[in-house]
N, C-alpha and C positions, 0 to 999 in steps of 0.2 A: 509730580511735575506739571501739570495743568493748572494747579495752583500757583507755583514760582511764575507761569508765563504770563498767568491775567494780575499778579502783581507787577510783574514788568514790565508789562503793555500799560498798568494803571501808570507806576513812577514816568513811565514815557511820556504819558499825558500830562502828569502833572508838570512835569519838567518843562514840555513844548510851550502850554497854559502860560508858564513862569516865562518861558521868553519870548513868547510871542506876544502876549495881553498883556502885560505887567508894562505901569512906565516907572519901575524902581518901587520902591519901598523900605520895611521896618521890617527886623525880626522882631519876637516876643522881646526882647531883652530895647531894642530899639536901636541895634544897629541899623545902619544902613544895607542894601544886599544889591546886588549887582542885578541889572535884567539877565545875564545867562548862567544866574545861580541853579544849580541842580537839585531836587529836593531829594533826598536821604533820610534815612532813619538810623541811628544808631543805638549801642548799649556799650555800657562800660565792660571793660574787660576783667572779668572777677577769679580766683580761685574757687575751686571747686573740686568733689570727687567726681572720679568717672569710670562709667566700666563700659569696655568695648564690647561687640556681639556682633556674632555673626546668625544668618539666616540661611534654614537649610528646608527642603522638602521632602514630605514622609506621605507613608500611608499605614491606616491604622491596620493592627491584628490585634485578636480574642488573646488574652492572658494564657488562655488554654483554650484547644481545640482538637475533640475525640471523638474520630470514629469508632463506634459501637456494630461491631460483627459480632454474631454467637459464634459459638467452638466448635459448634455441631449442626450440618442439617438438621432438618427438619422444618415442619408445617406450623404454622402461625397460628398458634390458639385463639389468643386474645393482644392489643394494645393496650394497655395501661395510663399511656400519656398521649398529648394534643403538641401539635406545632405551636411554640412560641412557652409553653408550657416549662415556666421552673420548677427544678427537680434538684433537691437535695441526695449527696453521696450512699448509693445504698437503697434507692427509693427502685422499686421493679419500672421496667421499660417495659418488656413483651415479655411472652412464654410462647416456651415449644411445645404440640401436641405430645405427654410423655407417657402414653398409656404402656406402650412395649417398653420402654426403658425401666419400669418400675415393676412388669414381669420378671423382668433382668435381672432385677435389683432384690423382686422375690426369690429368685430363683439361686441367686447368689448368696443370700443371706441362708439359704436351708443348705446349700453347698457348705458353706462353713460353720453353720453348728455340727453337722455331720463329721465333718475332718474334727472337729474339734471335740466331738464323742470319742472317736475310732483313738484319736490320742491320749485319750484320758484313761480308756481301755487297755490301750500299750500299756501306760505305765501302773495298772489297778491289780486288782487283787489275781485276775485270770491268771498272768506274769506270773504269781506269787503261788499260785497253785502248780500250773507249771514246773516252775522251777521243782517244788515240793515233790514233786510226782516223779521226775528227773533223779530227786536226791535217794526219795525211797527206793527206786530201782537201781541205783547206782548201789547204796548198801544192801539189797536184798541178791544184785551178781555177786557183789562182794563175797558176801557170805555163802552163796554156790561155790566160785572158785575155789572159794579156803578150805570147805569140806570135798571137793575133787582134789586138790591138790593133798590134804590129806590120807583119802584113801585111796589114792595111787602110790602115796608111799607105802602105806601099808600093806596092797596088793603085791605092787615090786620085793617086799621082803617075804611075804611068801610063797611068792614065784620064784624066787632066789633060792631058798629051802626046798623048792617042787611041789608045794603043798597046791599050789593053782595052776591050772596052765597059761601056755601063753598068749592063748586067744584073748582069758579073763584078762590078762594084763592089759595086753592092747585095747577092748574092752572101757576099762578104766581108764587107761592112758586119753583115748577119745574123749571120752565125756570129761576130762579134766580140760582137753586143750576148747572142749567148746564152753565150757566155763568160763577159760581165761577170754575168750573171742567176747563172750556177750558182758563180760566185767567191764574190757576194754572198750566198747563198743557206747557200754551205759553211762563209762566216764567222759569220751568223747563228745555224745552227747550232750551233756553236763555241761562241760565247758564252750562249747558248741553257743550252749545257752546264754550260758552268764558273760559271755564274752564278744560274740558276735551278733548273734540271733537276737536279742532284746536292744542293744545299742542300733542294729540297723532297721531295727521295726520303731524304734522310737522315734529315729533319725527321719526315718519315711514319713511317721505321719506327723512330725514336725512341720517338714516339708511341703505334705497335702494342706494341713495349715495354711501356711502362710500362701501358698496358690490360691486358694478358698478363701483369704482374706484377701489378695488383689484383685480378684475377681469382684468382690465385694465393693472396694473401696472403689471399682473402678467405675461399678453401675452405680453406685452411689454419687459421684463424682458427675455420669450423667445426667442423672436427674437432676442435680445442682442445676448443670448449664442448660435445663430446660428453661432456667427462670434466671432470664438475662435485667441485671441491674446495673444502674448507674455507677461509674469509677469515678464522679466530681461532682459537685455540686453547679450549678449552671443552668443553663437553657436549650432546650430542643431546640435547633435550627433546621434540622430536614429529618423528613422521616421518609425511609423506598420502602417500606413494605405494608401490606395489604394480609386481615385476617386471612384464611386459608390457602394461601399461596404458600411455595416451598422457600422456606430462606435456603439461604447457601453461605459458605466462608469467603467469598472471593471480594465479594463489592459489603461498603458498610451499607449496615438497616438504618441505622439512625447516626445523626452527628451532634455532638452536644457542646455549646462553646459555655465559655467563663468569660464575662466582661464586665467582672466587681472593679477589675483593672482591664486598659490595652497599654499597647506596645506602640509605640512610632517605629516604624520601620524607616530607616534612614540612610542616607552616604556620606560621608565627608573626604576631604582631600586629607594627602597625607603631609599638606601644611597646616591642617587645624588639629588632625588626629593627639598629635604629645598635648596637646593644650588640654585636651579630654579627660576627665577620669569617673569613676564611677562614684554615682554618688552625688555630684554636681547637677545643681537646681537648673530647669529649663525651664524657659514657657512657650505655651503652644495652642493656637490658633487654631481651630478646627471650625470654617465657616460654615458649614452644613450644620451644625450642631448647637454654635453658640455664637455670638457677637464677644462675648467674656471671653479671657484668657485662662486656659489651665494651668493648672503647675504640674509637672513632673519633675524625674529625675533618670539621670544618666542609667541605665539598669546594666548594659554589656556594650564593648565597646570591642571591635573585630579585632583580633591579632595580624592577620593575613589581609592584603589586598584581594578584593574580589576584581577580575581583570574584567567582568562579565557588568559592573555596575561602576567599572572606573573609578572606582574608590572601598572605603573602609568602610562597612557595617558597623551602625550603632543602633543600641534600643533605648527609647525613651519609657518609663513607664508611665504612666497615667493614671491616678484616680477617678473610678469611674462611678462612685456610688450615687448620682445623677441620673445612671443609664442613658445620657443624651448620646454618648460614644461608640460609633456602628465601624465594626470591622470592615476595610475598604476605604473610609472616608478620609479626604487629602486634609494633610497636616501641614501646616509651618510651626518651624520648631524654630526657636530664639535662643540661642546658646552664650551664654557669657565667657569672654575668654582670657580676658585683664583686667587691672582693676588700678586705678590710682588715687589717691585721697589726697593728694592736696598738691594739684597743681592749675596754670593757669589752663581755663578749655573758653571755647569761643563756637557757636552754631554752625555747622556744616557749610548751612545756606550765607554764611558770608564771605566763603572760601570761593578764589576766581581760577581758574586753572590754564595758563600764558604758558605754552610751549612744554610742560614736564614740571612750571615753576610752581609754586601755591603760593598764593599772590592775596592779601588782606589789604584794605585801604581803611584807614584812620583819620577822623577829622579833627585837623589841627589849625589855628587862627582862621576858617571858615574854609579854610582848603583840603582838598583832600589829598592824603599822603599814600605812597604806593609802601608796602613792606612785603619784601619776602619773609616766609615764613616756614618752621622746620615742625613737622607734626610728628605725634606721637600715636597713644591708639585711638581708636573712634567706633561712633557705634551712629546710627541710623541719623541722629541729630547733631551731637555734639564731637567736637577733636581735640584733644589735648596739642594747645601749645607746647614747642621745647623750646624754638626761638625764635626773636624777631617782635615781640609783643614784649609790654609791659605791663603790670598790674597799673587799673585806674584812667589805659587808655580809651577813647570814643572809637568803637570798632563800627565801622557803617556795615548793619547788614540788609537792608536796601537800598533800591540806587545804585548799586558798587558797579554794575556790569555796563552803565552808561557814564560813567566817570574813567581819568585818567589823574597820573601824577599830576597834579596843581590844579587841578581843576576846582571851581570854586562850585563849594555847596550850601544848600541850606539844612538845617536838621528840622524837620517833623514831627509833628508827635506821632 
């Protein structure tokens, strides 16, 4: 705006000098000029391509920002990184005192080994020996029972022939019943051992192994959690712990940022949002980082309007291989909205707004000719002309603010 103002003042001074000091003269072509001719600069109206743009303000943020919080409480044993250091994914950041949990891990290991041994014994030879003993006992009691039944049958015949007394019969019968009970008991014991006791014993032993395994895995995980590693490749942006203090799980112990690329967070209006597409190229100005433009692309377009921001959130992804861009920096984003390839194009500075009408002036036979134009797309410097001008006409680009239709003009270099 200041440049335009000084140019306008300059042309006004030139005009005053021409009017007040000149006695008349000739142009470079030898034509006579009036004392009242106004100096102007012109350009020829041409056809060209044009890309419309829109400017937005935004703020940079890292590609990733991860807060590091230990999964368990513990005393800080060591810190392996410094502020600003670049780390790779998997690098050790800090460690917790793990002496107690290593003892727990050792105890859990012993418990697991004991449970596995018990299961092996339950499934092993001792059970087979128990079964063999029960089977042998069953055979023995069955034989005793069979002998008792045979003996009872013989004594019963003798009793019926009155060869033995009733007391003898009853004694033999009692012995037979006892042998029968011992046989059934041995049979039930074998069945129980085969069908229930062994299966339940094995299941119980297997459950004990599973419980011991869980205890061991938990203790092992606790030991692993005592060594905190980086989940991403990036730079340490904050360290909030010291060796010897107790680290909690409430707040972050460290923060890691990945600035290999950065996002520009910005907000666009509803009139623009449907003109944008993911992948569209954008030019980004970051005055705090460089006078050069950065190239980015649209990475994300919000689908819902953010009432707090009064628009739709959009993220621009910018490569930061030089490391010049930092989170929190202010940025200006220039986005292309539309494009024409072959159309009349004129400088924005040549257009005069008169009561809402877009006016330009051309030079025709030494005088200014007023033209109302219809404009299409535009950017900061140029505008598309849809109607009102023809290719090749001499468009006044400087001095137009001091003339009117029919003013006598002098074209200057």
